[in-house]
Short mmCIF file of the C-alpha atoms (twelve columns), coordinates in Angstrom:
data_MODEL
# 
_entry.id   MODEL 
# 
loop_
_atom_site.group_PDB 
_atom_site.id 
_atom_site.type_symbol 
_atom_site.label_atom_id 
_atom_site.label_alt_id 
_atom_site.label_comp_id 
_atom_site.label_asym_id 
_atom_site.label_seq_id 
_atom_site.Cartn_x 
_atom_site.Cartn_y 
_atom_site.Cartn_z 
_atom_site.pdbx_PDB_model_num 
ATOM 1   C CA . MET A 1   4.949   -4.142  -1.073  1 
ATOM 2   C CA . MET A 2   7.633   -1.914  -2.420  1 
ATOM 3   C CA . LEU A 3   8.524   0.972   -0.173  1 
ATOM 4   C CA . HIS A 4   7.811   4.488   -1.397  1 
ATOM 5   C CA . LEU A 5   10.122  7.097   0.146   1 
ATOM 6   C CA . GLU A 6   10.011  10.605  -1.197  1 
ATOM 7   C CA . PHE A 7   11.954  13.023  0.899   1 
ATOM 8   C CA . CYS A 8   15.220  14.916  1.151   1 
ATOM 9   C CA . LYS A 9   16.774  17.781  3.142   1 
ATOM 10  C CA . ASP A 10  16.842  21.422  2.230   1 
ATOM 11  C CA . SER A 11  19.812  23.720  2.837   1 
ATOM 12  C CA . SER A 12  18.675  24.400  6.401   1 
ATOM 13  C CA . GLY A 13  18.709  20.695  7.253   1 
ATOM 14  C CA . LEU A 14  14.944  20.458  7.501   1 
ATOM 15  C CA . LEU A 15  13.074  17.660  5.831   1 
ATOM 16  C CA . LYS A 16  10.965  18.553  2.864   1 
ATOM 17  C CA . ASN A 17  9.027   16.937  0.054   1 
ATOM 18  C CA . HIS A 18  11.246  15.740  -2.753  1 
ATOM 19  C CA . MET A 19  8.919   15.748  -5.753  1 
ATOM 20  C CA . PRO A 20  5.625   14.331  -6.954  1 
ATOM 21  C CA . LYS A 21  5.747   10.623  -7.716  1 
ATOM 22  C CA . LEU A 22  5.009   11.452  -11.351 1 
ATOM 23  C CA . PRO A 23  4.896   14.711  -13.322 1 
ATOM 24  C CA . SER A 24  1.371   15.861  -14.142 1 
ATOM 25  C CA . GLU A 25  1.606   14.653  -17.741 1 
ATOM 26  C CA . GLY A 26  2.591   11.173  -16.570 1 
ATOM 27  C CA . LYS A 27  -0.166  10.645  -14.006 1 
ATOM 28  C CA . PHE A 28  -2.736  7.931   -14.579 1 
ATOM 29  C CA . VAL A 29  -6.122  7.077   -13.069 1 
ATOM 30  C CA . ASP A 30  -5.284  5.119   -9.936  1 
ATOM 31  C CA . VAL A 31  -8.468  3.344   -8.852  1 
ATOM 32  C CA . SER A 32  -6.849  2.248   -5.592  1 
ATOM 33  C CA . ASP A 33  -6.300  5.886   -4.582  1 
ATOM 34  C CA . TYR A 34  -9.992  6.850   -4.385  1 
ATOM 35  C CA . GLY A 35  -9.520  8.017   -0.797  1 
ATOM 36  C CA . ARG A 36  -6.989  10.717  -1.685  1 
ATOM 37  C CA . PRO A 37  -9.463  13.647  -1.925  1 
ATOM 38  C CA . PHE A 38  -10.913 12.748  1.485   1 
ATOM 39  C CA . ALA A 39  -7.393  12.348  2.889   1 
ATOM 40  C CA . ARG A 40  -6.461  15.830  1.672   1 
ATOM 41  C CA . ALA A 41  -9.621  17.287  3.196   1 
ATOM 42  C CA . PHE A 42  -8.727  15.650  6.508   1 
ATOM 43  C CA . VAL A 43  -5.165  16.973  6.335   1 
ATOM 44  C CA . ASN A 44  -6.438  20.492  5.625   1 
ATOM 45  C CA . LYS A 45  -8.355  20.306  8.900   1 
ATOM 46  C CA . VAL A 46  -5.515  19.005  11.076  1 
ATOM 47  C CA . GLN A 47  -2.346  20.369  9.490   1 
ATOM 48  C CA . HIS A 48  -2.067  23.253  11.990  1 
ATOM 49  C CA . THR A 49  -2.733  21.069  15.020  1 
ATOM 50  C CA . GLN A 50  -0.345  18.946  17.075  1 
ATOM 51  C CA . ILE A 51  -1.502  15.766  15.328  1 
ATOM 52  C CA . THR A 52  1.469   13.944  13.802  1 
ATOM 53  C CA . PRO A 53  1.615   11.638  10.750  1 
ATOM 54  C CA . VAL A 54  2.533   8.674   12.952  1 
ATOM 55  C CA . GLN A 55  -0.536  9.330   15.097  1 
ATOM 56  C CA . VAL A 56  -2.652  9.154   11.941  1 
ATOM 57  C CA . THR A 57  -0.935  5.833   11.136  1 
ATOM 58  C CA . TYR A 58  -1.972  4.554   14.575  1 
ATOM 59  C CA . LEU A 59  -5.483  5.853   13.879  1 
ATOM 60  C CA . PHE A 60  -5.809  3.837   10.673  1 
ATOM 61  C CA . GLY A 61  -4.528  0.845   12.627  1 
ATOM 62  C CA . ILE A 62  -7.328  1.360   15.146  1 
ATOM 63  C CA . CYS A 63  -9.858  1.572   12.306  1 
ATOM 64  C CA . GLY A 64  -8.548  -1.750  11.023  1 
ATOM 65  C CA . LEU A 65  -8.937  -3.332  14.457  1 
ATOM 66  C CA . ILE A 66  -12.512 -2.036  14.712  1 
ATOM 67  C CA . ALA A 67  -13.235 -3.550  11.288  1 
ATOM 68  C CA . ILE A 68  -11.893 -6.889  12.518  1 
ATOM 69  C CA . TYR A 69  -14.077 -6.698  15.632  1 
ATOM 70  C CA . CYS A 70  -17.117 -5.919  13.479  1 
ATOM 71  C CA . ILE A 71  -16.417 -8.868  11.178  1 
ATOM 72  C CA . LEU A 72  -16.120 -11.244 14.123  1 
ATOM 73  C CA . ASN A 73  -19.455 -9.994  15.474  1 
ATOM 74  C CA . ASN A 74  -21.255 -10.072 12.104  1 
ATOM 75  C CA . TYR A 75  -21.530 -6.283  11.753  1 
ATOM 76  C CA . TYR A 76  -20.482 -6.568  8.157   1 
ATOM 77  C CA . PHE A 77  -21.741 -3.230  6.836   1 
ATOM 78  C CA . VAL A 78  -20.024 -1.340  9.657   1 
ATOM 79  C CA . ALA A 79  -16.870 -3.367  9.032   1 
ATOM 80  C CA . GLY A 80  -16.959 -2.232  5.399   1 
ATOM 81  C CA . VAL A 81  -17.262 1.401   6.489   1 
ATOM 82  C CA . PHE A 82  -14.185 1.096   8.709   1 
ATOM 83  C CA . LEU A 83  -12.215 -0.600  5.928   1 
ATOM 84  C CA . ILE A 84  -12.901 2.414   3.704   1 
ATOM 85  C CA . LEU A 85  -12.033 4.785   6.545   1 
ATOM 86  C CA . LYS A 86  -8.820  2.854   7.066   1 
ATOM 87  C CA . SER A 87  -7.934  3.368   3.381   1 
ATOM 88  C CA . ILE A 88  -8.551  7.109   3.644   1 
ATOM 89  C CA . LEU A 89  -6.405  7.475   6.747   1 
ATOM 90  C CA . ASP A 90  -3.751  5.270   5.138   1 
ATOM 91  C CA . ALA A 91  -3.423  7.980   2.480   1 
ATOM 92  C CA . ALA A 92  -3.741  10.803  5.008   1 
ATOM 93  C CA . ASP A 93  -0.638  9.987   7.065   1 
ATOM 94  C CA . GLY A 94  1.627   10.476  4.054   1 
ATOM 95  C CA . GLU A 95  -0.266  13.600  3.000   1 
ATOM 96  C CA . LEU A 96  0.160   15.060  6.476   1 
ATOM 97  C CA . ALA A 97  3.874   14.225  6.523   1 
ATOM 98  C CA . ARG A 98  4.390   16.059  3.234   1 
ATOM 99  C CA . THR A 99  2.240   18.993  4.301   1 
ATOM 100 C CA . LYS A 100 4.108   19.410  7.589   1 
ATOM 101 C CA . ASN A 101 7.456   18.775  5.860   1 
ATOM 102 C CA . ARG A 102 8.128   16.069  8.429   1 
ATOM 103 C CA . PRO A 103 8.140   12.696  6.660   1 
ATOM 104 C CA . SER A 104 10.131  9.921   8.295   1 
ATOM 105 C CA . TYR A 105 11.350  6.401   7.686   1 
ATOM 106 C CA . THR A 106 9.747   5.441   10.993  1 
ATOM 107 C CA . GLY A 107 6.285   6.421   9.796   1 
ATOM 108 C CA . ARG A 108 6.703   4.882   6.358   1 
ATOM 109 C CA . TYR A 109 7.887   1.482   7.587   1 
ATOM 110 C CA . LEU A 110 5.292   1.479   10.361  1 
ATOM 111 C CA . ASP A 111 2.590   2.149   7.749   1 
ATOM 112 C CA . SER A 112 3.645   -0.890  5.706   1 
ATOM 113 C CA . ILE A 113 3.992   -3.129  8.764   1 
ATOM 114 C CA . PHE A 114 0.498   -2.203  9.936   1 
ATOM 115 C CA . ASP A 115 -0.861  -2.914  6.444   1 
ATOM 116 C CA . ILE A 116 0.456   -6.455  6.219   1 
ATOM 117 C CA . PHE A 117 -0.649  -7.409  9.726   1 
ATOM 118 C CA . LEU A 118 -4.111  -5.929  9.204   1 
ATOM 119 C CA . ASN A 119 -4.456  -7.710  5.850   1 
ATOM 120 C CA . PHE A 120 -3.698  -11.005 7.565   1 
ATOM 121 C CA . PHE A 121 -6.128  -10.414 10.426  1 
ATOM 122 C CA . PHE A 122 -8.894  -9.183  8.099   1 
ATOM 123 C CA . LEU A 123 -8.743  -12.513 6.319   1 
ATOM 124 C CA . LEU A 124 -8.318  -14.443 9.569   1 
ATOM 125 C CA . ALA A 125 -11.492 -12.831 10.924  1 
ATOM 126 C CA . ILE A 126 -13.331 -13.684 7.706   1 
ATOM 127 C CA . TRP A 127 -12.090 -17.287 8.002   1 
ATOM 128 C CA . LYS A 128 -13.387 -17.373 11.572  1 
ATOM 129 C CA . VAL A 129 -16.960 -16.472 10.554  1 
ATOM 130 C CA . THR A 130 -17.061 -18.718 7.486   1 
ATOM 131 C CA . GLU A 131 -16.409 -22.375 6.764   1 
ATOM 132 C CA . SER A 132 -13.190 -21.816 4.834   1 
ATOM 133 C CA . SER A 133 -10.090 -23.888 5.540   1 
ATOM 134 C CA . ILE A 134 -7.329  -22.076 7.429   1 
ATOM 135 C CA . TRP A 135 -4.919  -23.091 4.682   1 
ATOM 136 C CA . VAL A 136 -7.173  -21.608 2.021   1 
ATOM 137 C CA . MET A 137 -7.173  -18.386 4.073   1 
ATOM 138 C CA . VAL A 138 -3.371  -18.405 4.167   1 
ATOM 139 C CA . ILE A 139 -3.293  -18.871 0.384   1 
ATOM 140 C CA . ALA A 140 -5.683  -15.921 0.018   1 
ATOM 141 C CA . PHE A 141 -3.394  -13.787 2.188   1 
ATOM 142 C CA . ILE A 142 -0.368  -14.683 0.053   1 
ATOM 143 C CA . CYS A 143 -2.382  -13.850 -3.057  1 
ATOM 144 C CA . VAL A 144 -3.398  -10.449 -1.661  1 
ATOM 145 C CA . GLN A 145 0.223   -9.607  -0.892  1 
ATOM 146 C CA . LEU A 146 1.476   -10.719 -4.309  1 
ATOM 147 C CA . GLN A 147 -1.192  -8.618  -6.003  1 
ATOM 148 C CA . GLY A 148 -0.173  -5.491  -4.119  1 
ATOM 149 C CA . THR A 149 3.508   -6.152  -4.659  1 
ATOM 150 C CA . LEU A 150 3.070   -6.462  -8.420  1 
ATOM 151 C CA . TYR A 151 1.302   -3.100  -8.578  1 
ATOM 152 C CA . ASN A 152 3.949   -1.351  -6.488  1 
ATOM 153 C CA . TYR A 153 6.786   -3.016  -8.413  1 
ATOM 154 C CA . TYR A 154 5.540   -1.651  -11.733 1 
ATOM 155 C CA . TYR A 155 4.678   1.722   -10.194 1 
ATOM 156 C CA . VAL A 156 8.210   2.213   -8.848  1 
ATOM 157 C CA . ILE A 157 9.649   1.207   -12.233 1 
ATOM 158 C CA . LEU A 158 7.347   3.668   -13.994 1 
ATOM 159 C CA . ARG A 159 8.580   6.498   -11.787 1 
ATOM 160 C CA . HIS A 160 12.207  5.567   -12.411 1 
ATOM 161 C CA . ASN A 161 11.683  5.480   -16.186 1 
ATOM 162 C CA . THR A 162 9.632   8.683   -16.448 1 
ATOM 163 C CA . GLU A 163 11.442  11.990  -16.861 1 
ATOM 164 C CA . GLY A 164 10.679  14.051  -13.805 1 
ATOM 165 C CA . GLY A 165 9.468   11.014  -11.895 1 
ATOM 166 C CA . GLU A 166 10.466  10.357  -8.299  1 
ATOM 167 C CA . ARG A 167 13.549  8.129   -8.101  1 
ATOM 168 C CA . THR A 168 14.344  7.973   -4.406  1 
ATOM 169 C CA . SER A 169 12.535  4.628   -4.087  1 
ATOM 170 C CA . LYS A 170 14.431  1.506   -5.028  1 
ATOM 171 C CA . ILE A 171 12.879  -1.237  -7.104  1 
ATOM 172 C CA . ILE A 172 14.084  -3.590  -4.375  1 
ATOM 173 C CA . GLU A 173 14.690  -2.091  -0.926  1 
ATOM 174 C CA . ASP A 174 17.841  -3.892  0.199   1 
ATOM 175 C CA . GLU A 175 19.707  -1.673  2.648   1 
ATOM 176 C CA . ARG A 176 18.993  0.181   5.857   1 
ATOM 177 C CA . PRO A 177 18.429  3.918   5.399   1 
ATOM 178 C CA . ILE A 178 20.097  6.596   7.501   1 
ATOM 179 C CA . ALA A 179 17.574  8.064   9.925   1 
ATOM 180 C CA . PHE A 180 16.571  11.700  9.620   1 
ATOM 181 C CA . PRO A 181 17.296  14.113  12.504  1 
ATOM 182 C CA . ILE A 182 13.720  13.875  13.840  1 
ATOM 183 C CA . GLU A 183 13.885  10.098  14.368  1 
ATOM 184 C CA . ASN A 184 15.988  7.470   16.089  1 
ATOM 185 C CA . GLN A 185 18.350  5.303   14.037  1 
ATOM 186 C CA . LYS A 186 17.763  2.208   16.179  1 
ATOM 187 C CA . THR A 187 14.019  2.546   15.665  1 
ATOM 188 C CA . VAL A 188 14.488  2.916   11.915  1 
ATOM 189 C CA . ASP A 189 16.805  -0.114  11.829  1 
ATOM 190 C CA . PHE A 190 14.319  -2.240  13.778  1 
ATOM 191 C CA . LEU A 191 11.385  -1.225  11.591  1 
ATOM 192 C CA . TYR A 192 13.406  -1.727  8.392   1 
ATOM 193 C CA . ASP A 193 14.447  -5.223  9.488   1 
ATOM 194 C CA . THR A 194 10.842  -6.048  10.377  1 
ATOM 195 C CA . TYR A 195 9.669   -4.689  7.028   1 
ATOM 196 C CA . SER A 196 12.278  -6.753  5.185   1 
ATOM 197 C CA . ILE A 197 11.221  -9.960  6.937   1 
ATOM 198 C CA . LEU A 198 7.546   -9.362  6.226   1 
ATOM 199 C CA . TYR A 199 7.767   -8.117  2.644   1 
ATOM 200 C CA . GLY A 200 11.080  -9.406  1.302   1 
ATOM 201 C CA . VAL A 201 9.810   -12.755 0.061   1 
ATOM 202 C CA . PHE A 202 6.937   -11.145 -1.863  1 
ATOM 203 C CA . ASP A 203 9.290   -8.621  -3.473  1 
ATOM 204 C CA . LYS A 204 11.643  -11.390 -4.564  1 
ATOM 205 C CA . ILE A 205 8.849   -13.540 -5.990  1 
ATOM 206 C CA . ILE A 206 7.454   -10.727 -8.124  1 
ATOM 207 C CA . PHE A 207 10.941  -9.684  -9.234  1 
ATOM 208 C CA . SER A 208 11.654  -13.268 -10.318 1 
ATOM 209 C CA . PHE A 209 8.480   -13.260 -12.440 1 
ATOM 210 C CA . ASP A 210 9.534   -10.174 -14.419 1 
ATOM 211 C CA . LYS A 211 13.195  -9.310  -13.936 1 
ATOM 212 C CA . ASP A 212 13.408  -7.261  -17.145 1 
ATOM 213 C CA . ALA A 213 10.507  -4.912  -16.399 1 
ATOM 214 C CA . SER A 214 12.830  -2.064  -15.434 1 
ATOM 215 C CA . VAL A 215 14.366  -1.903  -18.928 1 
ATOM 216 C CA . ALA A 216 11.027  -2.005  -20.744 1 
ATOM 217 C CA . PRO A 217 9.532   1.083   -22.441 1 
ATOM 218 C CA . ILE A 218 7.521   3.408   -20.219 1 
ATOM 219 C CA . PHE A 219 4.277   1.714   -19.220 1 
ATOM 220 C CA . PRO A 220 1.227   3.397   -20.821 1 
ATOM 221 C CA . LYS A 221 -1.370  5.043   -18.596 1 
ATOM 222 C CA . TRP A 222 -4.084  2.535   -19.510 1 
ATOM 223 C CA . TYR A 223 -1.883  -0.305  -18.329 1 
ATOM 224 C CA . MET A 224 -1.087  1.319   -14.985 1 
ATOM 225 C CA . SER A 225 -4.754  2.150   -14.443 1 
ATOM 226 C CA . ILE A 226 -5.683  -1.492  -14.973 1 
ATOM 227 C CA . ILE A 227 -2.849  -2.679  -12.735 1 
ATOM 228 C CA . SER A 228 -4.072  -0.332  -9.983  1 
ATOM 229 C CA . ILE A 229 -6.940  -2.749  -9.261  1 
ATOM 230 C CA . TYR A 230 -4.249  -4.568  -7.283  1 
ATOM 231 C CA . GLY A 231 -3.572  -1.541  -5.083  1 
ATOM 232 C CA . LEU A 232 -4.397  -2.005  -1.396  1 
ATOM 233 C CA . GLY A 233 -7.101  0.639   -1.440  1 
ATOM 234 C CA . PHE A 234 -9.028  -1.132  -4.190  1 
ATOM 235 C CA . GLN A 235 -8.549  -4.517  -2.532  1 
ATOM 236 C CA . LEU A 236 -10.130 -3.156  0.644   1 
ATOM 237 C CA . LEU A 237 -12.911 -1.524  -1.366  1 
ATOM 238 C CA . ILE A 238 -13.788 -4.916  -2.872  1 
ATOM 239 C CA . MET A 239 -13.699 -6.478  0.572   1 
ATOM 240 C CA . ALA A 240 -15.928 -3.714  1.963   1 
ATOM 241 C CA . ILE A 241 -18.478 -4.127  -0.841  1 
ATOM 242 C CA . LEU A 242 -18.681 -7.892  -0.390  1 
ATOM 243 C CA . LEU A 243 -19.069 -7.475  3.369   1 
ATOM 244 C CA . SER A 244 -21.758 -4.826  2.949   1 
ATOM 245 C CA . PHE A 245 -23.818 -7.152  0.759   1 
ATOM 246 C CA . GLY A 246 -23.392 -10.028 3.189   1 
ATOM 247 C CA . LEU A 247 -21.189 -11.968 0.769   1 
ATOM 248 C CA . VAL A 248 -18.559 -12.741 3.380   1 
ATOM 249 C CA . ASP A 249 -18.251 -16.373 2.227   1 
ATOM 250 C CA . PHE A 250 -17.054 -15.208 -1.181  1 
ATOM 251 C CA . ILE A 251 -14.184 -12.979 -0.001  1 
ATOM 252 C CA . ILE A 252 -11.470 -15.593 0.528   1 
ATOM 253 C CA . PRO A 253 -12.104 -17.531 -2.709  1 
ATOM 254 C CA . PHE A 254 -12.506 -14.244 -4.599  1 
ATOM 255 C CA . PHE A 255 -9.013  -13.006 -3.751  1 
ATOM 256 C CA . ILE A 256 -7.508  -16.338 -4.717  1 
ATOM 257 C CA . LEU A 257 -9.210  -16.240 -8.125  1 
ATOM 258 C CA . TYR A 258 -8.406  -12.518 -8.432  1 
ATOM 259 C CA . THR A 259 -4.733  -13.464 -8.549  1 
ATOM 260 C CA . GLY A 260 -5.330  -14.902 -12.035 1 
ATOM 261 C CA . PHE A 261 -5.000  -11.374 -13.393 1 
ATOM 262 C CA . LEU A 262 -1.409  -11.366 -12.122 1 
ATOM 263 C CA . ILE A 263 -0.386  -13.773 -14.885 1 
ATOM 264 C CA . VAL A 264 -2.370  -11.727 -17.410 1 
ATOM 265 C CA . PHE A 265 -0.696  -8.465  -16.395 1 
ATOM 266 C CA . ILE A 266 2.802   -9.927  -16.461 1 
ATOM 267 C CA . THR A 267 2.135   -11.594 -19.829 1 
ATOM 268 C CA . ILE A 268 0.948   -8.270  -21.280 1 
ATOM 269 C CA . ARG A 269 4.062   -6.567  -19.980 1 
ATOM 270 C CA . LYS A 270 6.359   -9.221  -21.426 1 
ATOM 271 C CA . THR A 271 4.682   -9.577  -24.817 1 
ATOM 272 C CA . ILE A 272 3.043   -6.259  -25.677 1 
ATOM 273 C CA . LEU A 273 5.001   -3.743  -23.614 1 
ATOM 274 C CA . LYS A 274 8.452   -5.269  -24.019 1 
# 
């Protein structure tokens, strides 16, 4: 998925928030971001403690591992609860970084690396408790990643094309960033290289599908709201719902079929929003 980096330095050399991703008049209903209010409530409770954003990232990783354990042991409802909790904490680490004015490349890359590994192992655990083929599971994983990448690709473009939108993110992340004073450059380089290996192919595939998207008119809110069904939060919500209703056998085929909307969304962009 495309990397979202939103920070700069103030005159004192401290890190601070750069700007909202979109100005208030440009914001749309993001159905994948349902956990944001809960994330903000969590941050309000811990912002004056010693808890760091990276520790929250590790915490959402632990929630993901618990969800995997629950899937493997047929505790499907509990697994769904931890998937939702993982989504909330996934939003909370960035919220805490902005609140404490201590965002970092280390935390942001680590967040994305955790996401892709957890996505793979969620599906691997589901494959283990069902009769799906391992190759069908791998296809489902690729589909999940392409879905999320499409959403983030268009979201970054929207921010670049909107007046007052955040522009520090690149449409394609293709160079190592310079570490901030609070982090180690070697760590940032290692995490960036890992991120590039894991996500680069998905970024390139989606870019090849719609190379001209960045020069299109500003995407309307209704379009971005529809596209947000491909956000990671909404993907995990679907997975949690299916698990909670005991429909574990339907998860892998569902996400493969769900990719059909990808062609629809790109076709709309190329024909109606060109």
